[in-house]
C-alpha positions, 0 to 999 in steps of 0.5 A: 810349425805351419798353420795347417800342421797339427796333431789329429789324435792319438794313434795308439798307446803301446803297452809292454806286457809279461804275458800277451795272452793274459793281457789280450784277455783282460783288454777284451773284458773292456771291449777291445777287439784283437784286429792286427798281428804285428809280425815280420810277416804282415798279418791280420788277426783273422789269419791266425787259427789260434793265438798260440801261433802268433809269429814274432816281430823283430824290432830295432829294440829286440824280438817280441810278440805284438798285437793291435787291439781297437774299439770298433771296426774303424781302423782309424779309431782313436782308441787303440792299444798295441800290446808287446811281450818282449822275448829278447831282451826281457823287460823289468816289471813296472815301478812300485807306484806311478809317482815313481817314474816319468812318462805315461802314468795312467790311461783313462778310458771313457766308458758306458755303464761303469758299474757293469764294467767294474762288476765284470772285471771283479767277476774275472778276478781283477781288482777294481777300486770303489766307484767315486763321483766328482762334480766337474761343473754345475751340469756335468759330473764324472764317475770313475774307478781305478783298476790295474791291468795284469802288469800293473798299468794304471787305468781309470774307467770314467763315465760322464754324467750330465745333470 
């Protein structure tokens, strides 16, 4: 690799889901905004009158419903999700535990007001583990809690605490 070649950031994280509407609602609770419809006809989220009308996307792997969600209005934001509900072929549910498979195990999200986010998720019926704290250095700690999205994707919600 040449000296001027490098990875700049993570463009997006692709998550397969069993119910796109349910996953959109969950990630909205975490502050993600629907900003892109990925379909055979390029669209923006504001092109839709209702999420019930999301057109299909034909990918080499099959046919799906697909949206992009981001944090903030900058389309180059490094925290982006691509949610896909496969219509053909159907996808199998996740394995029982993250340690049972290779590849992506969990997504760690940096948050502000971890307790508030955990409370919001709980109020909406989504389980969140107890908040734990660990010292990273004499001047820095992290508070974190684990949660799972509606399809079982393991999320760590993490807040940095300067001392």
